[in-house]
N, C-alpha and C positions, 0 to 999 in steps of 0.2 A: 551917629557914630556907635552910641551904646548899643543900639539894636543890631548893628552889624557885629559887633564883639560878642554879644549873647549868641547870635545865630551861629557864629563860627565856632564858639565853645560848645554849643549844643551837637555840632557835627562831629566835633573831635571826642567828646566824652559819651559815656553810656547814655541810653535812652531811659533806662530806669534806675532808681536809686534804692538800694536796700537799707532800710531804716529800721531802729529797733521798735519794737511795739510800743505803743502809747501807755503810759502808767497814769492812773487817776492821781490828781493832785493829792489826795488824803492820804494814799500809800505812800508817795514821796516825802510829804511832811511828817509821816510818823516814823520813818527810818532815819535814825539819828546816826547810824554807822554802817559803813560797807561791809559786808560778809563775804563778797567775792568779787573778783575782777570785773570791770564794766565790759559789756559785750558791744562790739562796735561794728558798724556796718561796713560794706565794701568800700575802700578808697582807691582813688587813682593817683598815682605819682605822675606828675607832669614832666619833670626833669630827672633824668638818671644820676644818682649821686653814689659816690664811691669812697668814703671817707678813709683815710689811711688806716692799716690795721693797728689795733693797740699794740703798744710796746710789750715785750715780754715781761712777766712779772718780776723776775730776778735778772741779775747780770751774768756775764760769761762765767764758765767754771774758772776756779783759780788755777795758776800755773801756767796759763798760755803765754806764747810769745806775743808781742804786739800785733803782728800781722794775723796770727791765729785769732786772737781776740778780735780784731777788727773784722776778720772773716766771719766769725760768730755772730756779731752784731748785725752785720750786713745780710747774712742768710736769714736770720730771725726777722729782720724787718722786710724781707721779700725783695731785697735789690737784686738786680742780676749779677751774675759773677764778674762782669766787666768792673764793678766797683771795687773788687780787690785791688786792681791795678790802679785805678783812679786814686783810691786811698793811698797807695804806696808813693805815687808821685806828688799827690797834694801834701801829705803830712808825714811821710814815712811811717804810716801805720800807727801814728800816735794822735790820742785826743786828750790833751791836758792843757791846762794854763801855760800860756806862751807859744803854743803851736797855732800860729795865725800869720796871716799877712795884714796888710793895712785895713782889710775889709772883712776877712773871712776866717772861720774858725772850725777847728777839730778835724776829724778824719777826712771828710770830704770838703773841706774849707767853704762852708756854708756863709753866704753873705745875708745873714739874718736881717739886718737893718733895711737892706734893700727888699728882702722877700716879705718883710712884715708891711710893706707899703702896697704890696701886690694883692688884690682883692681875691685873686684866685688861690693864692697861696697862703696868706696869712690865717685864714680860718683852719686849714690843715695843719699848719704849724701850731696854732693854739690847741687843737685837738691832740697834738703830741706833748703838750705842756711847755711849748716853746714861745716865749714872749720877748726875749732878748738874747743876745750872744752868750749872756751868762749862764742861761739854761743848757747849753750845749759845749761849754768850754772848761771842762776840768776832768780829773782821771776818775771821776766817781761812776759807779755804774748807772746811775740815774742820768747823769749828763750825756754818758755814751748811748743809752737807750734812746733818749731824746735827739740825739744827733742822728742816729740811724733812721728813726721815724720820720724826721724832718727831711732827711736826704730822700726816703722813698716818697714822701709827699710831693717834694720839688720835682722828682723824676717822673712821677705820675701825671704832673701838670705840663712839664716842658721838655721831658725826655733827657737825653744827653746834652742838650744845648747849654745848660748851665755849667757843664765841664767841657766845653768844646776845645779849650786849650790843651786839655790833658787827655781826652778820650779819643 
């Protein structure tokens, strides 16, 4: 079984490996600190990964209406324009404490509890800084940024199916 696996991997991977030149043990032992970045050989990524984009550093400009502000967060997270209408239907363009159903919170009514149990979505939510509904459920710019980032992560995994009732 192992021989078959090794033979299969050999067929899929490169036939040569680019390794850094060997360094004498004396040189390695005498160097107490690194003065430059390590040189790495060629690596092959087996599975394609696309983490969600990092949220913008700051929040939306001051003075925007609720829907214009939601639009700003949507656009900066990379969500399609369709999410402007979804946000209007789901939350009336509001992301604040009290804007929720029994399960879901924020602009796009994310079911964070359910999503954090899904192995495809939870790591992406964590990359957005979301561990529970409290991370997306207030009027602060940070919560709004996390809400948009998490909605983009969810959209990237399941498309519009999470919003099937409103899309």
